[in-house]
N, C-alpha and C positions, 0 to 999 in steps of 0.2 A: 741391539738392532740401530744402525744409523735411519734419523728421518728423512725421506726421499720426497720431496717435493714435483707433483709432476705434470710438464707443462704438453701438452693437447694428448697424450694417449700412452698408455701399460701397455705392452705387449707382451702376450706370452709366443714364445717360440716351440712350435708345434714338432711332434718327434722326441723332444727328451723331456720327461715331465723334470718337473723342479728351476726350469731355465726362463729368463721372464729379462726382458729388455727394458729401462724407463728411463725417462728425460728429468733430471735433477735440476733444479735452479738454485745457484749458488752465489750472493751479492750479483745477482742481476745478469747474472750468463747461466746458458742451457746446456748442460752436460749429458749425455747419454752413459750410462751404466748398465752394467750385466751381472746378474748372480743366476750361481749353480746350486743353489741350497735356499728356492722359495721364500730368498728375503732376508736370510738371514747376515750376509755378508757380499758386499757390492764393490764391484771393480770398472775403472773404466776401457771402452774400448782400445789394443792396443791397434798403432797406426799399420799399415803394411811400409813394406823397406822400401820400394819402388812405384811407382805409377805400373797407368797401361800398358806405357812400352817400354816399362822395363828400365826406365831411367831411375836413380835413386831421390829420393823424396826428404826433405828439409826437416819434417814432422817427426819430432822424439820425443818420447816423455820423460818428466812428467810435464812438460808444458805443454805439447801437443796430442791429441790424442785423434779416431775416429769417434766422430756424432751424426747420430741417424734421426732423419725423419720419420713418426712414428704414425703419421694421418693412415686416417682408414680413406678409401674410396670414395668419391662423393656417386661415381657410376658401379654401379653390384655387378658389371658384366665385364671390369677390369682390377689387376691387383692394386694393392695401399704401396705406400711408398715402402714398407719391407713385407717380405713374401716367405714363408716357410709351410711346411709341409706335413702329415703324418708320416706318410710315407715315405720321406728322403729327411730323414734322420742326420743333423748335423750339418745340412744346406740352409743358408741362409742368405739372405740377398736383399739389399736395402739400398736407398737413397740419403746421402749426407754429403760432409765435407772433412776436412781436417782441416784443423787447427785446434785454438784452446776451447773454443764455444760452438755452437750449432748456430748455422748463418741460414736464413730464411732462404734466400733466395740462389741458394747454392746447392744443386741436386746431382749430384755425379753419383754414379753407382758403384758399387761393391760388394764379393760377393767372399762368404767364409765358406769350406770344405767341415771343419773341424767347430761346430758349436760357436763360432765367435770367439774360436782362440787366436786365430790369424787370421786376417783380411785382406783381400787382392782388391786393386782397380778392374773394371769391364769395359765403363762408357761414360764419355764428359759429360753425358745429358741424361735425366729420367727416361724409363722402360718400364712397359709394362712386362708383365713374367706372367710365363706358364709352364707348370713341370709337367711332364710326359712320361709315363714308364718310371715310376715310383722315380723320379728325378734327375731319370739316364736322357731323358731331351731336355734341354732347358729353351723354352722360345721367348725371342723381347722384341717389343716391337717399341718405339721410340715413341715417346708423350708430345706429342705435337697438336697443331691445330690446321696444320698445311697437309693434305693428301697424301697416300704414300703405297708404295706397290713392294716394295722389300719388307722380309722381316729377320733376325738372324736367331742362328742357331747353334747351340752347343750341344756336343755329347761326354766331355770330359769333363764337366761341372766347372765352365766357365773359363776352362786356359785357354780355349781356342774357339773362335766362332767363324760360323760360314754364313753365307747370305744367301737368301734363296728369294725370288718373284715372284710371288704367290698370287698376282695378277697382271695383266698387259695393259689395265688402265689403273691410275690413279685412286683410290678411296678414300673418305672421313673413313679412319678408321673408330665404331663405336665400343668394339669390343671383343675381347678372344673367349671361344667356349671349347670344351676337350669332352670326347665322348664319356659314357660314365665309365666309370671307376680308374684308382689307381693305375693301371698296365695298358691303355690306350696310350696308343702316338699317333690318333686322329684327330685333329682340332679344326676349327673353325673359325675363322676372320669375317666377321659382318660390321659393315660399315653403310655410306654410301656416297654414289660421286657427287651431289649437287645436294644444296640444302633443300631443293622441290623433287626430289627424286625418290625411288623406294630402296629398300634394303637393298643390297647387296653383299650376297653370302656366297666363301670362297672357305673352298675347303681344300686344305692340306693333307697330305699322309708322308708320314716319316717309317711308314714298315719297309720302303722300296732303299733306305739307306743301312738296313740291317739284316746283315743275310742269312745270319740263323738266333737259335734259343741259346743266352747263356748256362753252360755247364760250371762246376763246382770250382773249376780251375781258372774259369774267370773272376774270380774274386778273393778280396785280400780283409784280413780282419782291423781294424781300425776300434783301438782301444779310448775309452773317451775320458778326459782329463779337464782341467779348471786351466784357468790359466798360468797358476802355482807349480803345476803338474800333480796336482792331487787326483789321486786314482780312484778313491772310493769319496763318491758323490751321490748325496743321501742312504747313504748304508750298504752301499755295494758298487762293484767293481762291474764296469757295465763294457762291452764289448759287442760293435757292430759289424756287420757284412758292410765291402764298396766294394762296386766293379773294378779293375783294373782300368788306367787311363789308355792303355791299347789297345783293349777288347770293346770289339764293338759288336756286341752282340744286342737281342732282346731280352728283359729281365722278366718281365711276362707272371700272370696270374701267381706262381707257386714262388716267387719272392718275397721272401721275409729280411729284414733289416735286422735284426736283432739276432744275437749270437749264442752270447753267453751272460748269463747275473749270476757273479758272485756274492754273495752277504758279507760287513763287514765286521769286526769291533766296536761296540758303539763307544766313540767319544762326546767331550763336548761339543763339537762343530755338529754333531749332529740334533742338538736341543734348542730351541730357542727359547726367548724370555716368554716368561707363563704369564695369565693376566697378572693385572699389576702390579708386574715389574717392568722395567727397562734396562738398555745397556748402558754401563756405564761408559762414563766420556775417556775416564783415565784408562779401565781394565775394559777391556772393548769383550772377553769372553767372559765378564762378569755380569749379571743380573740381579738390580735393585730393586726393592719397592719402591712404588712411586708413594707420595707425601699422603697420595689421601686415602692410601691402599694398608688397610693390615692382615696381614698375611695368617694368624692367628687366630683369625675371629671366628670363633665356632659358624658353621651353616644355617641356613634358617630351619632346616627339617631335626637340630640337634636337642636330642633332650637328655635330661638328666640320666647319668647312669652311662649314659652311649660313648662311644672314642669317633673324632675325625680324624683326618687326615690333612693337611697344610703342606702348601706349598713352599718348597726352597728357591724357585725363583725360577724355576728351568720345566720347561716340557716340550718330547719330543717330537720333532716337524711330523707332521702332518703325509704321507706316502713316505717313510725313509724307514728304511727296510733292515737296519742295522741289530747288531743282536749282541746279547751279552749285556749285566749291569752296567751301570754306568759309573761314574765317579762318583765319590759320598756326597760332595755335592749337588748331586743332581735325585737323591734320594728324599722322599718324602718325611714330615714328623707327625708323630701320633700323641691327639691331645683327647684328655678327657670333655666329655662335656660338664660345662658350670652352666647353673642355675642360674641362666637371667633372668631380668626382669622383662617384661613385655611394650617393645616399643612398636610404631610407627603400623599402630592400630587403625583400621581402615573399616567402616561399615558403606554398606551400599544396597541397588535391588536388583537382584537381576533381571536383566533386561534392559538396565539403567532408565528405566523410566519411573521420574519422581513427581510424577502430577498423575494421579489415577484418580480414576471412580469408586462413589461409596459402592462396598461390596466384592469390588476387585480382589482376588487373592493374591497374595502378593508373596513374596520370598525372599527376605533379607540373606546379605551376604556379608561374612564377617572376614578382614582378610589382615595378618599378624605377619609384619616383616621381620625381625628381631625378637627373640626369648625364646624361653622351654612355653612350651604347647602344652605337655600333655600334665603340669601341675598346676594349670593356670584355671581359675572360676572366673564366668565370663559375666557378670548379670546386667538383662537387657530390658531397659526400659521402652515399650511402644509408644508411650508418648498418651494413653489413652486407658491408663489406669490398668494394664497390661502388666505384669512385671515375671522374670524369670531368670532363672540362675542355671547355665549349662557347664561341663566341665569335658573339657578336651573340645571344644568346639571349631575349633580350626584345624585340628588332626580329622576328626570323624565327619565332616563336611554335613555334620545334622541340619539341614535346614531350619531354619525361624521362619515359618508362613504365617500369618496376619490376614487378618479382613478389617476395613474400619467398615462401621454401616454410615456417621454420619461424617457431612463435610466439615473442613475445616484446615486448618495447620499444624500437624503432631510432629513432636520435636522427639527423636528416637536416639537414646543414648546406652551407647556402650562399654562398662568398664571393667577391662582384664585386669587379673590381680593372681601374684601369686608369691612366694616368700621374698621373694628379690625386690618386689616393686609393684608398682602398677601403671597403668594406661589407661584413655580413655578416647572415644572419638563418636560424635554425633553429624547426625544429617537433620534438614527438614525435609519431609513430605507431603503434599498440597494433596488432599483429596477433595475432588471437587466436581457435580454434575456438568455435564456438556452445557452450553447455555441451549434456549431454543427460540426465544426470539430476545429483538430488541423494539421498543418503542419511543420515536425522539417527537419530544412533544416543545413546540416553539412557537412561538405567534406568526399565523400567517401574515400578517400586516405588520410592518416597524415601519417607525422614521428614520429616517436619514441621520445615523450619528447618535440613535440616540442606543441606550443601551437595552439590549436581548437576553433574556435566557435561556439555556437550551438543556436539555432534560432527559437523558434516557434512562428509559427505565426496561429492566433487565426482567428476563424469566429464566431458571425458577429466581423467585428476589433472595434466594438465600446465599447463591452465588457470592465465593467469596475471591479475592483477588483478579478482579476482573479492570482491562487496562480499558481506556476508550478512547480511538482515535476519530479528531472532529476534520473532517474537509469540508471548509468553505469556500466557495465558490467556484475559481476556479483553481486555486491553490494547488500544488502537487505535495504541498509539505502538509503532511498534517497536524494538528495542535495534541500533545500529546498529554492527557489527564488519567489519575487514579479513583476521583471523584467522578460520578454522573452527572455533571453539571457543569454549565462552561458560560460564562459571561463576554458576549464580543458587541460592536458594532457594525453596522455596514456603513463606509464610506461613500456609496453612489444607489443613484437608487436604480429599480427593477426589480427583474427577478434574480434571487442568488439561491442557487441552491445548496443546502448542508445535508450534510452525509453522517452519521453517525456508523462505525463500527464497534462493538465492545467482544471483547476480545480474554479467554482465559485461556490454559493450558490444556483445555481441551478443543475447544471450538470458537469459533468465529461468528459473527450475526451482522447484519445491515440493517438500518433503514435510512430515508433520504426522506426530505420535504425540503418545499420549495416556499420561500418567505419573499414576497413583494415589499417591496420598501419605496418609499413616498413622502414628498414632502411637509403633503395634506394631507390630511384626513379627520373623520371625528370619532371615536369612541364611545360608546352609549352604553351602562351597566345594565345588564337585564336582571330581574329575579324573576323567583318563579314559586308557586305556590308549595306549600312545607311536605302538602304530600306527594309532591315527585319524590322528594326524597327517599322516598320508602325503598323507588324500584330503582336507585340510583346504585350501580354497582363500583363506583367510582375506577374506573378504568378507560385506556385510551380509545378504544372503537365506538364503546355506549358515548360518550360525551363529543364524540367525530361525527357519527351519526345523528343524535340532540341539534346539534349544529346543523347541520345539514337541513333537517327537518323544521327548524326558525325560521336557518335562512329563508326556505322555500316560502313558506308563510307569511314574511314580512315583505319578501316583494311581491306576491300576491295582493296581499291588503294595501300597500301603499302604492303601488306602481312601478315603484323602481327597478330595476334592470337586477335581476338576482348575481351578474357578476358586480357589481356595485354593492352588494352588501355582505360580507361573513360573518356568522356568528362564531365564536370560541365557549366553550362552556369550562369554567373551570375546576383543577380539581378540586376535590375535599367537599364537605357538605357542610353549612345548608345549598343545593343547587343553586348557582348564578353562572353571569356568561356576560360577555361582552361583543355588542354590535359591533363591527368597523364597518362604516360607512364610507366609500374609496371616492373620490373624485369621479364625476360623470364625464363618458370618453366628448360629448357633444351637450350643448344646452338642452336642459330637458323642456319638453313640451306645457304648454300653460296646467292643462289636464293633469298631467304626473308631477306638480307642485303644487298642486293642491288636496293629490290624492296623500302626497308623503308630508304630512301633517307629522307624523313621527319623530322626525329630527330634522328635514329639510325646510320646510316653511314658518317652523317654530322657533327660525333664528331671530333672536332682537339685537340689536346694537349694542356693540362691545362698551360705547361712552353712559349708555345707562344702567350696565355692571347688572342685568335681570338675568335672572337663572328661570330652567324650566324644568315642570314634573309633569311627567303625561304617565296614564295607567289606562288601558285601554279597559272598555266597556266591556262587559258581559253580554253573551250572548245566550240565550235563554232556551234554544233547543240546539237541540244534538244535528242537525240537520245544517245547520250553519256553519259548525266543527267539518263537517264532513265536504261542504265544501270549498272550506276554506284548507282544505288538506288532499284534495282531491288528485293535485298533480303528484304528490309524493309521498311513498307508502313507510312509514319505518320499520325495517326487517325486526321482525322478531328472533329471540335465540333459546326460544322455551324446547324446542324440538329437534335445533342446528346440533348434532352433535359434531358436525366433522367443523364449526366453524371455531373460529382463532380460540387459544387455551386464555387466552385475556377475559375470556368470560364467563360467570358460574353458569351452569346448567338452570336454576331457578330465577336468574336473572330472566326481565323480559321489560319492551317500551312499552309504556303509560302514554293514553294523550298528556298531549303538551297544556299548563293550565299559567298564564303568567299573572304575574301578582304587579309588578311594577316596573316602569322604564323609564326610567331619570335620564332626559334626552338634554345632551351637552354638546357643543359645533364647536369648530375650528374653523371653519369656511370664512372667507370676506364679510365686510359689513353688508348687509341684506338691509334696504331701506324706504324697500316700496312699499305703495300706499296698503297694495293690497296685503302684503305681511302683517302690516301693522293692525290691520283692518281682522284678523283673524288669531291676533294675541289678544285676549280678555283683559279689564284692568285688573290692576292687583288686587284692589279686596272684592273676596267672592263672597257668594250667598255661603249665611250657615249652613245650609243645605250641602251646598257642595265641599266645605269646610269639611262637615261632617262624614260624608264617603267616603274622602279622599284620606284623612287621619287614622278613621277606624279602619276594621274589615268588614263590613257586613257586608261587600260586592264581592267576597271570597266565600264558595262555596265550599265545605267542604266534603259533600257527597261528588268522587271524581267522577263517578257516570256523566254527572248532571253539568259537571262544569266544561267550561268551553271559552273558545279564542275569539274576541268580539273585533269588529274591524270596524274603527272610529272614524275612517271617512274625515269628514268635516262638519259633522253635525253640532248643532250649540251645546248638547250633552259633554261630547268629547271636550269642546275647549274651554269649559268651563271645570272640567277638571286641573287648570293651568296652575302653580306654585313653584317656587324657585326653588333654585338644587343647586351644584355647582359644574362650572366647566372643564370640559377635558378638550385639551389644544393642542395639535399637533403641525 
């Protein structure tokens, strides 16, 4: 079969089965061709012998032919460039040109009454076409952008044309409509007088042009043949009824075009090349196998002991009605099914879900493209220790159902084996529980251009194949990691939003934190009594709440604004924390400086390289602790079952017990006399050293331990000793 490259469109000729028009592009030129046997053979259109005025034309085959535009109309209420109708078999009207190729700007009108065998020119410009009364009346209106008041119509299949004034006022024609039914002789022209006016509808009735209904004597028979005068087309001889040119009558509802259908004996022309075959370039009636196709290859469902038929390359065309046995070259060959090794084995999951939750019911599917299946054994390994053997697995469609109890990644392997060979297929399945929560841990205070560690903790902790998306600041491009931590730096000061999204194949969760970035601030390590470790569940929420409690108490003790203090409790044991002291927005009053003995006023000159260690003194009564914490109450989680899953039911918050508070600084040098007066000499008394170096001031009784207010008392100042500076 000739390979056709279509330009614009491929057009079916309505009314007669198997007839199509197509535009073929060869060597850059587009030519129109026609087929009468559903594409088996293609021929160019024969040019008319005369023009519309009866003068001979110079277009002669094979150098010149008729070519038609096969475009669909943009407006659904007008015909396209080629017009055919089921109730008017053999009648084709189209726009095109004569020559060696199709020309885009030439759209002369041509008509054929014998299904494309011969053609006549009717107009020099393109027209919209409408068929009435089974093609007994052909209406044509010029396709133009100017207003019109006339239409043309023909009652003898385009041999002669009459002009009719359908309106007294010219209108821009928008479309043509006919009443329902192929037998109608009433049409409507609709358009507008101007671009701002409403639609104008004009009814045209052609019934008055016909004095009577047609009788049998008003018809002739028409034998359908192709350009080569072949009568047997699509396996039968077909005869149609046509109205005589001299009969001016209405066909009406009772009209039928088909007259007789006579089947023909099957020949090679009634066959196309079968799947995997193509028409030989040397012998057009011969089909040869393509290089990629083996016609003797057995089908997939071929089993040992069975037989199958292989094609010799020919297949009867669909809708072909020929009868009798074809030539021997069209007959199929019979083969015995051989024992073939498994090939193209695939394993999958019903529903295509490769990620499931623990406990989900899974149905595995096994498919084999080629090879014998009746004698094949299938060894299935589901990856979690379950192994089994199946017989005829792909034939019986026996389901492989399984349930994974534990999260993880499992390798599923299937091996198909028979006497001829074997094949294997593998797949990986993820068994993971949906993520419940993610907690982003990051220091709330960071130095500009200092390295900061971001850590994301997810629940459940055994979740596998979790991917982390990190969104820093206003960036719309996330950083992607497979680890739950990321090292980053903040180039500018101010508030920076950090968001982490944790996702696996089942869910996605998110958490957001805000980091305040400064050029200067203090970090003071804090430690607590070891008794606090018994109450530390080592979860993010507990650490956050303890940090808030400590910040509240230190702000009350020191008189420093609470928004200038941030306490961050570190993960792990023993319980420890960092106190971040931020620059004050305004210069603090003298009273606040004196009360902020813990960190601000116990600063010494950097030039002396002296360091401080401050321990909070004990307060012997529980009432003092109550007063220190009166503005903040730490939540208890013992009876709050609806709280976050980070907390265990048995966890609770105990009172806070400070053990040590090493005070370090990074502020600018402060050399005021008042500060120096508050700093005691380096040589301390033996009693003071004994208190500092020992743990006599730590009470193991949790009920009696309290947090003291050091203030600026001599006893507090006597607890100073050297330590290490943390400067940012």
